[in-house]
C-alpha positions in Angstrom: -147.0 -46.5 -116.1 -143.9 -47.1 -118.2 -140.7 -45.4 -116.9 -138.6 -43.2 -119.0 -135.3 -44.7 -120.0 -133.4 -42.0 -118.1 -135.2 -43.0 -114.9 -134.7 -46.7 -115.6 -130.9 -46.0 -116.0 -130.8 -44.4 -112.6 -132.7 -47.4 -111.1 -130.2 -49.7 -112.7 -127.4 -47.8 -111.0 -129.1 -48.0 -107.6 -129.5 -51.7 -108.1 -125.9 -52.2 -109.1 -124.7 -50.4 -106.0 -127.0 -52.4 -103.7 -126.0 -55.7 -105.1 -122.2 -55.0 -105.0 -122.5 -53.8 -101.4 -124.6 -56.8 -100.4 -122.3 -59.5 -101.6 -119.2 -58.0 -99.9 -116.7 -59.9 -102.2 -116.7 -57.2 -104.9 -117.8 -57.2 -108.5 -117.2 -55.5 -111.9 -118.9 -52.3 -110.8 -117.5 -49.4 -112.9 -117.9 -51.6 -116.0 -121.6 -52.0 -115.1 -122.2 -48.3 -114.4 -121.1 -47.2 -117.9 -123.7 -49.5 -119.4 -126.8 -48.1 -117.6 -128.3 -45.9 -120.3 -127.4 -48.3 -123.1 -129.2 -51.1 -121.4 -132.1 -48.9 -120.3 -132.8 -47.8 -123.9 -132.4 -51.3 -125.3 -134.8 -53.0 -122.9 -137.2 -50.1 -122.5 -137.5 -48.8 -126.1 -135.9 -51.1 -128.6 -135.9 -54.9 -127.9 -138.8 -57.1 -128.8 -138.2 -59.0 -125.5 -140.9 -59.8 -122.9 -141.1 -62.3 -120.0 -144.0 -64.1 -121.7 -141.9 -65.1 -124.8 -138.4 -65.6 -123.5 -138.1 -69.0 -125.2 -139.8 -67.9 -128.5 -137.7 -68.2 -131.6 -139.3 -65.1 -133.0 -138.1 -62.5 -130.5 -135.0 -60.3 -130.8 -131.8 -61.6 -129.3 -129.4 -59.8 -126.9 -125.8 -60.7 -126.5 -123.5 -59.1 -123.8 -120.1 -59.8 -125.3 -118.4 -57.8 -122.5 -119.5 -60.3 -119.9 -118.0 -58.3 -117.0 -120.9 -55.9 -117.4 -123.3 -58.7 -116.3 -124.5 -57.0 -113.2 -126.0 -54.1 -115.2 -127.6 -56.7 -117.5 -129.2 -58.5 -114.5 -130.4 -55.2 -113.0 -132.1 -54.3 -116.3 -133.8 -57.7 -116.5 -135.1 -57.2 -112.9 -136.3 -53.6 -113.5 -138.2 -54.8 -116.6 -139.9 -57.6 -114.7 -138.2 -60.2 -116.8 -136.7 -61.9 -113.8 -137.9 -62.1 -110.2 -136.5 -60.4 -107.1 -135.4 -63.8 -105.8 -133.5 -64.6 -109.1 -132.0 -61.1 -109.2 -130.8 -61.2 -105.6 -129.0 -64.5 -106.2 -126.3 -62.7 -108.2 -122.8 -64.2 -107.6 -124.0 -66.6 -104.8 -123.4 -70.3 -104.6 -126.2 -72.1 -106.5 -127.6 -68.7 -107.6 -129.3 -68.1 -110.9 -126.9 -65.4 -112.1 -123.1 -65.9 -111.8 -120.6 -63.0 -112.1 -120.6 -63.5 -115.9 -123.7 -64.5 -117.9 -124.5 -68.2 -118.4 -126.9 -69.0 -121.2 -130.5 -69.6 -120.0 -133.2 -68.5 -122.4 -135.8 -69.0 -119.6 -134.1 -66.3 -117.7 -133.5 -64.0 -120.6 -129.8 -64.8 -121.2 -129.0 -65.7 -124.8 -125.2 -66.1 -124.6 -122.6 -67.3 -122.2 -119.9 -64.7 -121.9 -116.7 -64.2 -120.0 -114.1 -65.1 -122.6 -113.9 -61.8 -124.5 -114.3 -61.3 -128.3 -116.8 -64.0 -129.1 -120.2 -62.2 -128.9 -120.1 -60.8 -132.5 -119.2 -64.3 -133.9 -122.2 -65.8 -132.1 -124.4 -63.0 -133.5 -123.2 -63.7 -137.0 -124.2 -67.4 -136.6 -127.6 -66.5 -135.2 -128.3 -63.9 -137.9 -127.6 -66.2 -140.9 -129.5 -69.2 -139.4 -133.0 -69.9 -140.8 -134.5 -69.3 -137.4 -133.3 -65.7 -136.9 -133.4 -64.0 -140.3 -136.4 -61.9 -139.4 -135.3 -60.9 -135.9 -132.9 -58.3 -134.8 -129.7 -59.2 -132.9 -128.1 -56.7 -130.6 -124.5 -57.1 -129.3 -122.8 -55.0 -126.6 -119.0 -55.0 -126.7 -116.3 -53.1 -124.8 -113.8 -50.8 -126.6 -110.9 -52.7 -124.9 -112.5 -56.0 -126.0 -111.7 -54.9 -129.6 -108.1 -55.9 -129.0 -109.3 -59.4 -129.7 -108.8 -60.4 -133.3 -111.9 -62.6 -133.4 -114.0 -59.4 -133.3 -112.5 -58.2 -136.6 -112.9 -61.5 -138.3 -116.6 -61.3 -137.4 -116.9 -57.7 -138.4 -115.4 -58.4 -141.8 -117.6 -61.4 -142.3 -120.8 -59.5 -141.3 -120.0 -56.5 -143.4 -119.0 -58.6 -146.5 -122.3 -60.6 -146.3 -124.3 -57.4 -145.6 -126.0 -59.0 -142.5 -128.2 -56.0 -141.7 -130.2 -57.4 -138.8 -127.2 -57.1 -136.5 -126.6 -53.9 -134.4 -123.4 -53.8 -132.3 -123.0 -51.2 -129.5 -119.6 -50.4 -128.3 -119.5 -49.2 -124.6 -116.7 -46.8 -125.4 -115.6 -45.9 -121.9 -111.9 -45.6 -123.1 -110.7 -48.0 -120.3 -110.0 -51.6 -119.6 -108.7 -53.6 -116.6 -105.1 -52.5 -117.2 -105.8 -48.8 -117.7 -106.7 -46.4 -120.6 -107.3 -48.2 -123.8 -105.2 -45.7 -125.8 -102.1 -46.5 -123.8 -102.6 -50.3 -124.3 -103.5 -50.5 -128.0 -104.4 -47.4 -130.0 -106.7 -47.6 -133.1 -109.5 -45.7 -134.8 -112.6 -47.8 -134.1 -115.1 -45.9 -136.3 -112.7 -46.0 -139.4 -112.1 -49.8 -138.8 -115.8 -50.6 -138.8 -116.4 -48.3 -141.7 -113.7 -50.2 -143.6 -115.5 -53.4 -142.8 -118.7 -52.0 -144.6 -120.7 -51.2 -141.5 -122.9 -48.2 -140.8 -121.1 -46.2 -138.1 -123.0 -43.9 -135.7 -121.2 -42.1 -132.8 -123.2 -40.8 -129.9 -123.2 -39.9 -126.2 -123.7 -43.2 -124.5 -125.3 -41.5 -121.5 -127.9 -39.5 -123.5 -131.0 -41.6 -123.9 -132.4 -39.6 -126.8 -129.1 -39.8 -128.8 -129.1 -43.6 -128.1 -132.7 -44.0 -129.3 -132.0 -42.0 -132.5 -129.0 -44.2 -133.1 -130.8 -47.4 -132.7 -133.7 -46.3 -134.8 -131.7 -44.8 -137.7 -132.5 -47.0 -140.8 -129.7 -48.6 -142.8 -129.3 -51.5 -145.2 -125.9 -52.3 -143.6 -125.0 -53.9 -140.3 -124.9 -51.0 -137.7 -122.4 -50.2 -135.0 -123.1 -47.5 -132.4 -120.0 -46.1 -130.8 -121.5 -45.0 -127.5 -119.1 -42.7 -125.7 -119.4 -43.4 -122.0 -117.6 -42.9 -118.7 -116.4 -45.9 -116.7 -118.0 -45.7 -113.3 -120.5 -43.0 -114.5 -122.6 -41.5 -111.7 -120.1 -42.0 -108.8 -117.4 -39.4 -108.8 -114.8 -41.4 -106.9 -115.2 -44.3 -109.4 -115.2 -42.4 -112.6 -112.2 -43.2 -114.9 -110.4 -45.1 -112.1 -109.1 -48.5 -113.2 -109.1 -49.8 -109.6 -112.9 -49.8 -109.8 -112.9 -52.1 -112.8 -113.5 -54.8 -110.2 -113.6 -53.9 -106.5 -115.6 -54.2 -103.3 -117.4 -51.3 -101.5 -116.9 -50.4 -97.9 -119.7 -49.0 -95.8 -118.3 -45.5 -96.0 -118.0 -45.7 -99.8 -121.5 -47.2 -100.1 -122.9 -44.2 -98.2 -121.0 -41.7 -100.3 -122.0 -43.4 -103.5 -125.7 -43.7 -102.4 -125.7 -40.0 -101.6 -124.4 -39.1 -105.0 -127.0 -41.2 -106.8 -129.8 -39.7 -104.7 -128.5 -36.2 -105.5 -128.4 -37.1 -109.2 -131.9 -38.5 -109.0 -133.2 -35.2 -107.6 -131.2 -33.1 -110.0 -132.8 -34.8 -113.1 -136.2 -34.8 -111.6 -136.9 -38.5 -111.3 
């Protein structure tokens, strides 16, 4: 039986916690937690993306431009049975299938190598205008802090000018980046800037699966950007909106505290 996207998001959070604790050296954990519902809805309800056709030229493409959210991506692939348990558990290990930031491998469901910020939207534009991808949809997840990179705005202007309507960008708008709150580092009005670049702009709660589904499914003849308002570290109270959890390791005590919170959350929403 197919899981609901809300349940899948919680499973992704459990997986993230387990992987980070198991590797001991730390990972981008809070950046992954804020993505859980976005990825759950994308992989569960939106993407034409199955294990049996990963190398097909006719399937939808997914680009994680904010590569530091990779662990959530891998957990979504695992929960959707796109990768195996062995592959999933190799995260950030020597010789493993899945490094700390994604490395392109269509056979494993990874369409784009990320890590250097600001390049995912450019890659999406190239895919979208190629003869091989004109009939497929391309989805790109970016961070709000990542928008400090000028390459994003060159791409946004190009995509808007050419009315490349098979691109949907999603901004994981958790209002933070590695150095602190985004508003204190570089303040700008993201919806107005995308609108000025001739994009359809939709704002929603990035932790509400129904709002996300409605945003993805809203028809438009323009390229679409979903500004998904999220909380960095969502689901673990001692991680939420704390920059030190952008990348960190988890002690045994912290692991037990976080696991208890996730279990209480699971009971509360009736999973």
